[in-house]
C-alpha positions as CSV (number, residue, x, y, z in Angstrom):
1,M,79.9,41.7,35.5
2,L,81.5,38.3,35.8
3,D,78.8,36.7,33.9
4,S,80.1,38.4,30.7
5,G,83.6,37.1,31.1
6,K,84.9,33.6,30.2
7,L,85.6,31.0,32.8
8,V,89.2,29.9,33.4
9,G,89.5,26.5,35.5
10,F,92.4,25.7,37.5
11,V,93.9,22.3,38.4
12,I,97.1,21.1,39.7
13,T,99.6,18.6,38.2
14,T,102.8,17.0,39.3
15,D,103.9,16.2,35.7
16,Y,103.4,18.7,32.8
17,D,104.1,15.9,30.0
18,K,101.5,13.6,31.4
19,A,98.9,16.3,31.9
20,R,99.5,17.7,28.5
21,E,99.1,14.2,26.9
22,F,95.9,13.6,28.9
23,Y,94.1,16.9,28.3
24,E,95.3,17.3,24.6
25,Q,95.5,13.8,23.2
26,K,92.9,11.9,25.3
27,L,90.4,14.7,26.0
28,G,90.9,16.4,22.7
29,L,91.5,20.0,24.2
30,Q,93.5,22.6,22.4
31,F,97.0,23.3,23.7
32,I,97.5,27.1,24.1
33,S,100.9,27.5,25.9
34,A,103.3,26.2,28.6
35,D,105.7,28.0,30.8
36,Q,107.4,27.6,34.2
37,F,104.0,28.6,35.9
38,A,101.3,26.7,34.1
39,L,100.2,24.7,31.2
40,M,97.1,26.2,29.4
41,V,94.6,24.4,27.4
42,K,91.3,25.4,25.7
43,A,87.9,23.7,26.1
44,G,85.5,25.4,23.8
45,E,85.6,29.1,24.7
46,N,87.0,28.3,28.1
47,K,90.5,27.8,29.3
48,I,92.1,25.4,31.8
49,R,95.2,26.5,33.7
50,I,97.2,23.4,34.9
51,S,99.7,24.6,37.5
52,K,102.7,22.4,38.5
53,A,103.2,21.5,42.1
54,A,105.8,19.2,43.6
55,S,103.1,17.2,45.5
56,F,99.5,17.6,46.4
57,T,96.6,15.5,47.6
58,P,93.9,15.2,45.0
59,L,90.3,16.3,46.0
60,Q,87.7,13.6,46.6
61,G,85.2,15.6,44.7
62,T,84.6,16.7,41.1
63,V,87.2,19.2,39.7
64,L,85.9,19.9,36.3
65,G,82.8,19.2,34.5
66,W,81.4,19.5,30.9
67,E,77.8,19.5,29.6
68,V,77.5,17.5,26.6
69,Q,74.6,16.8,24.3
70,N,75.0,13.0,24.2
71,I,76.8,11.5,27.1
72,E,76.6,7.8,25.6
73,A,78.5,9.0,22.6
74,M,81.0,11.1,24.5
75,V,81.7,8.1,26.9
76,A,82.3,5.9,23.9
77,W,84.6,8.5,22.2
78,L,86.6,9.1,25.3
79,K,87.0,5.3,25.9
80,Q,88.3,4.9,22.4
81,R,91.0,7.5,23.4
82,G,92.0,5.6,26.5
83,V,90.0,7.3,29.1
84,V,89.1,4.9,31.9
85,F,85.7,5.7,33.7
86,E,85.1,5.2,37.4
87,K,82.9,2.3,38.5
88,Y,80.7,2.8,41.6
89,A,78.3,0.3,43.2
90,F,75.4,2.6,42.8
91,V,75.9,2.9,39.1
92,E,74.0,0.0,37.1
93,D,75.0,1.1,33.6
94,P,77.8,-0.9,32.2
95,D,79.5,2.1,30.7
96,G,79.5,3.8,34.2
97,I,76.9,6.4,33.3
98,W,74.8,7.1,36.4
99,T,71.2,8.5,35.9
100,A,70.2,10.8,38.8
101,P,66.6,10.9,40.0
102,S,66.2,14.2,38.1
103,G,67.2,12.4,34.9
104,D,70.6,13.9,34.6
105,K,73.3,11.5,33.5
106,V,76.8,11.6,34.7
107,A,80.0,9.6,34.1
108,W,83.3,10.2,36.1
109,F,86.9,9.7,35.1
110,K,90.2,10.7,36.7
111,D,93.1,12.6,35.2
112,P,96.8,11.4,35.6
113,D,97.0,13.1,38.9
114,G,93.9,11.5,40.3
115,K,91.6,14.5,40.2
116,R,88.1,13.8,39.1
117,P,87.0,15.6,36.0
118,L,83.3,15.0,35.2
119,S,81.9,14.2,31.8
120,Q,78.2,14.8,31.8
121,R,75.0,15.8,30.2
122,T,74.0,18.3,33.0
123,Y,75.9,19.3,36.1
124,V,75.2,17.5,39.2
125,D,75.5,19.8,42.1
126,H,73.3,21.3,44.9
127,R,70.6,21.9,42.3
128,V,70.2,18.2,41.8
129,L,70.0,17.8,45.7
130,K,67.4,20.6,45.7
131,R,65.3,19.0,42.9
132,T,65.5,15.6,44.7
133,V,64.4,17.2,47.9
134,S,61.4,18.7,46.1
135,S,60.3,15.5,44.5
136,L,60.7,13.7,47.9
137,R,58.5,16.3,49.6
138,A,55.9,15.7,47.0
139,A,56.2,11.9,47.0
140,A,57.1,10.8,50.7
141,S,55.9,11.7,54.1
142,G,56.6,10.9,57.7
143,N,59.9,9.9,59.4
144,S,61.5,8.5,56.2
145,W,61.4,12.0,54.6
146,K,62.7,13.6,57.7
147,T,65.6,11.4,57.9
148,A,66.4,11.7,54.3
149,E,66.1,15.4,54.4
150,K,68.5,15.6,57.4
151,Q,71.1,13.5,55.6
152,I,70.8,15.5,52.4
153,Y,71.3,18.8,54.2
154,H,74.0,17.5,56.5
155,H,76.1,15.8,53.6
156,Q,75.4,18.0,50.6
157,R,78.8,19.7,50.8
158,H,80.5,16.4,50.9
159,E,80.9,15.2,47.2
160,S,81.9,11.7,48.1
161,T,78.5,11.3,49.9
162,K,76.3,12.5,47.3
163,P,75.9,9.4,45.4
164,Q,74.8,7.4,48.5
165,I,72.4,10.3,49.6
166,L,71.0,10.6,46.1
167,Q,70.5,6.7,45.9
168,R,68.5,6.9,49.4
169,C,66.4,9.6,47.9
170,T,65.7,7.5,44.8
171,N,64.8,4.6,47.0
172,L,62.4,6.7,49.2
173,T,60.9,8.2,46.1
174,N,60.2,4.7,44.6
175,K,58.7,3.5,47.9
176,A,56.3,6.5,48.1
177,Q,55.0,5.9,44.6
């Protein structure tokens, strides 16, 4: 039943003006409405409801994500509009685009409140970890695999550790080949 409905994302802001400028001017989303409860913008056929709070602690994980056809072009377009991409030690690409062991490409940026929306070709979530686990099972053996598998399943719910775990998986896969 829900698969026939349209998704509405929810994020929090402490400043409607900054949020509206960011989502509308920098990301190019369509403004729908604003009232005392929420600011609404449209991303394709989906909506994002941006609720105001006096204060909050931004999550460490990804809050929103987009699948795009050409991540390199999207990153360049967003940079021209003033979006600043996150730089992580495990990302070698100068534009901040990380290539997962599965081939998925991801680039992260934060909104004005410090949340981490995600610009991407394909969504990196537990499916990437499961594909990585499958490829490691095929390529690696012994204690190295058992250690990696325990780390993956232990940390898979902690978004901030996923890049480190996926890098370890990449390293083990490369060693096994």
